[in-house]
C-alpha positions in Angstrom: 84.9 123.6 112.8 88.6 124.7 112.6 89.6 128.3 112.3 91.4 129.5 109.2 94.7 129.8 111.2 94.5 126.1 112.1 93.9 125.0 108.5 96.7 127.2 107.3 99.0 125.7 109.9 98.2 122.3 108.5 98.8 123.4 104.9 102.1 125.1 105.9 103.2 121.8 107.4 102.5 120.1 104.1 104.2 122.8 102.0 106.4 124.9 104.3 106.5 128.5 102.8 110.2 128.8 103.6 110.9 126.1 100.9 109.4 128.4 98.2 111.8 130.0 95.8 112.9 133.5 96.7 111.0 135.1 93.8 107.8 133.3 94.6 104.7 134.6 96.4 103.2 131.9 98.5 101.0 131.8 101.7 97.7 133.4 102.6 96.6 136.3 100.4 93.5 137.2 102.3 91.3 135.9 105.1 90.5 136.3 108.8 92.6 134.0 110.9 89.7 133.5 113.4 87.1 132.7 110.7 85.6 129.2 110.8 86.3 127.0 107.8 83.6 124.6 106.5 84.4 124.1 102.9 87.7 124.2 100.9 88.1 124.4 97.1 91.4 123.4 95.5 92.3 124.8 92.0 95.3 125.7 89.9 94.5 129.4 89.2 93.1 132.1 91.4 90.9 133.6 88.6 87.4 135.0 88.8 85.8 131.8 87.5 87.3 129.9 90.4 86.1 132.5 92.9 82.6 132.4 91.4 82.7 128.6 91.7 83.7 128.9 95.4 80.7 131.3 95.9 78.3 128.8 94.5 79.8 126.0 96.5 79.7 128.0 99.7 83.5 127.5 100.2 85.2 129.6 102.9 88.8 128.9 101.6 90.3 128.5 98.2 93.7 126.9 97.9 95.5 127.5 94.6 98.8 126.5 93.1 99.5 129.7 91.2 99.9 133.0 93.1 97.5 135.9 92.6 100.1 138.6 92.7 103.4 137.0 91.8 105.2 140.4 91.2 103.4 142.4 93.9 101.1 145.3 93.4 100.4 148.8 94.7 96.6 148.5 94.2 93.8 146.0 94.6 91.2 148.4 93.0 88.4 146.5 91.4 89.0 148.2 88.1 91.6 145.5 87.5 90.7 141.8 87.2 93.0 140.8 90.1 91.5 143.5 92.1 88.0 142.2 91.4 89.1 138.8 92.7 90.4 140.4 95.9 87.2 142.4 96.4 85.0 139.4 95.8 86.9 137.2 98.2 86.9 139.8 101.0 83.2 140.8 100.4 82.1 137.2 100.8 84.6 136.1 103.6 86.5 133.7 101.4 90.1 133.2 102.2 92.8 132.5 99.6 96.0 130.5 100.2 98.7 129.7 97.7 101.2 126.8 97.6 103.4 127.1 94.5 107.1 126.2 94.4 106.9 125.0 97.9 104.4 122.4 96.6 106.5 121.7 93.5 109.4 120.3 95.6 107.4 118.7 98.4 107.1 115.0 99.2 104.6 114.3 97.8 104.6 117.2 95.4 103.2 118.4 92.1 105.3 116.0 90.0 104.4 113.0 92.2 100.7 113.8 91.4 101.6 114.1 87.7 103.4 110.7 87.8 100.5 109.1 89.6 98.1 110.4 86.9 100.2 108.7 84.3 100.7 105.4 86.3 104.4 105.9 86.6 106.6 104.5 89.4 108.5 107.4 91.0 112.2 106.5 91.6 113.8 109.8 92.7 113.6 113.5 92.3 114.9 114.9 89.0 116.7 117.8 90.9 117.1 116.8 94.5 116.7 119.2 97.3 120.1 119.4 99.0 118.5 120.1 102.3 116.5 116.8 102.4 118.6 114.0 103.9 116.0 111.4 102.8 116.5 112.4 99.1 112.8 112.4 98.4 112.1 116.2 98.0 113.1 118.1 94.9 112.0 119.4 91.6 110.5 117.0 89.1 110.6 113.2 89.3 112.5 110.4 87.5 110.1 107.5 86.9 109.9 104.0 85.6 107.4 102.9 83.0 106.4 99.2 83.5 106.0 97.7 81.1 107.9 99.8 78.5 106.0 101.3 75.6 106.8 103.4 72.6 107.0 107.2 72.7 103.8 107.4 70.7 102.0 105.1 73.1 103.2 107.0 76.1 102.0 110.3 74.5 98.6 108.7 73.9 98.5 107.7 77.5 99.2 111.3 78.6 96.4 112.5 76.3 94.0 110.1 77.8 95.0 110.5 81.5 95.5 114.3 81.8 92.7 116.8 81.8 91.6 117.7 78.3 92.7 121.1 76.9 92.6 122.7 73.5 96.4 122.2 73.2 96.3 118.5 73.7 99.7 116.8 73.7 102.6 117.7 71.4 105.4 115.2 70.8 109.0 115.6 69.6 111.0 112.5 68.7 110.7 109.0 67.2 107.2 107.7 68.0 108.4 104.2 67.7 111.3 104.6 70.2 111.1 102.5 73.3 110.4 104.4 76.6 111.4 102.8 79.9 112.4 105.8 82.0 110.5 109.0 82.1 111.3 112.3 83.7 108.3 114.5 84.6 107.9 118.0 85.8 104.6 119.7 86.4 104.5 123.2 84.9 107.2 124.9 82.8 110.2 122.5 82.5 112.5 123.5 79.6 115.1 124.8 82.0 115.6 121.2 83.2 117.0 119.6 80.1 120.5 119.2 81.6 119.1 117.3 84.6 116.9 115.2 82.3 119.9 114.2 80.2 121.9 113.4 83.3 119.0 111.2 84.7 119.3 108.9 81.6 115.5 109.3 80.9 114.2 108.1 77.6 111.4 110.7 77.6 110.5 114.0 79.3 107.0 115.1 80.0 106.4 118.7 81.0 104.8 121.9 79.8 105.6 125.2 78.0 108.4 123.8 75.8 110.0 126.3 73.5 111.4 125.8 70.0 115.1 126.2 70.6 115.4 124.1 73.8 113.4 121.4 72.1 115.4 121.4 68.9 118.7 121.2 70.9 117.4 118.5 73.2 116.2 116.3 70.4 119.5 116.7 68.5 121.8 116.2 71.4 122.0 112.4 71.3 125.2 110.8 72.7 126.7 107.4 71.9 125.3 106.0 75.1 121.8 107.3 74.7 119.5 108.0 71.7 117.5 111.2 71.1 115.3 112.3 74.0 111.6 111.9 73.4 109.6 115.0 74.5 105.9 115.1 75.5 104.6 118.7 75.9 101.2 119.1 77.7 99.3 122.2 78.7 100.7 123.9 81.8 97.4 123.7 83.6 96.9 120.1 82.8 100.2 119.0 84.2 99.5 120.7 87.6 95.8 119.9 88.0 96.5 116.4 89.4 98.2 118.1 92.4 94.8 119.5 93.3 93.4 116.0 93.8 96.4 114.9 95.7 96.4 118.0 97.9 92.7 117.7 98.6 93.2 114.1 99.7 96.0 115.2 102.1 93.7 117.8 103.6 90.9 115.3 103.9 93.1 113.0 105.9 94.1 115.8 108.2 90.5 116.8 108.7 89.6 113.2 109.6 92.5 113.0 112.0 91.5 116.2 113.8 87.7 115.6 113.6 87.3 118.9 111.7 84.6 117.5 109.3 85.7 119.7 106.5 84.1 119.5 103.0 87.0 119.4 100.6 86.4 119.9 96.8 88.5 120.0 93.7 87.5 122.4 90.9 87.1 120.8 87.5 86.8 124.2 85.8 89.3 124.4 83.0 91.4 127.6 83.5 93.9 126.8 80.9 94.1 130.1 78.9 94.1 128.6 75.5 90.6 128.2 74.1 91.0 126.6 70.6 93.4 124.6 68.5 93.4 124.2 64.7 95.5 121.5 63.1 97.4 122.6 60.0 95.9 121.1 56.8 99.2 119.4 55.9 102.7 119.2 57.4 104.2 117.7 54.2 106.3 119.7 51.8 107.7 123.2 52.0 105.8 126.2 53.4 103.7 128.2 50.9 
């Protein structure tokens, strides 16, 4: 069985920590470098439900996309929910490793997994990494949809292919508009509208879209391009496909090295929204 340090070295080769954004908090949160690793659990969020799942599974290592302490802390006391996570991990000899923005821009990265879940053909990064001479790394992806379909049909595909959440899928734009080129970005993507427009995409699928950027994007049609269709999914749902992709990558590494790791993907829904109620009617003026 490999030691934690060997598994972390393999993960860092997939998602080098130096490629993370300066504000990010990636890498190993806790764990003994000399501990043997038998089972690994991949998940989006390092929350207590995932730690409890790892305990039941007998996992020695959890790999999550989201950091536990993004802004740092001066205490890991168990009186706080994040402190309880740390205490549970250390008490049961479970390591925690994070790959966040370094996994977003990797090749393959989070948006490649999202494109794969939607059966899209990746053409290029949406925002290329200037340090990558191959032009394959970067934030988001520009994809082709073959055959083309309407915006409504594409949104329905997203609803069917992505993990179910209470939010479901929101759509802005003409449902009958033809979609051939799609920009995708796992996680929060409304800072990328300029890049999406420049890409010539007919539609943009991402998460956490806000009112004003959406309103501006749908109104900013040019003579050469119609209004941009927007498909807004739950943040967790757009990043969960990466867990399956990452687990497959570690499986391949394990086979190559003869490690015999047991690699699992959590299906626990950690999206924080728990319910959704549709308005009785959207016709007419507000009451």
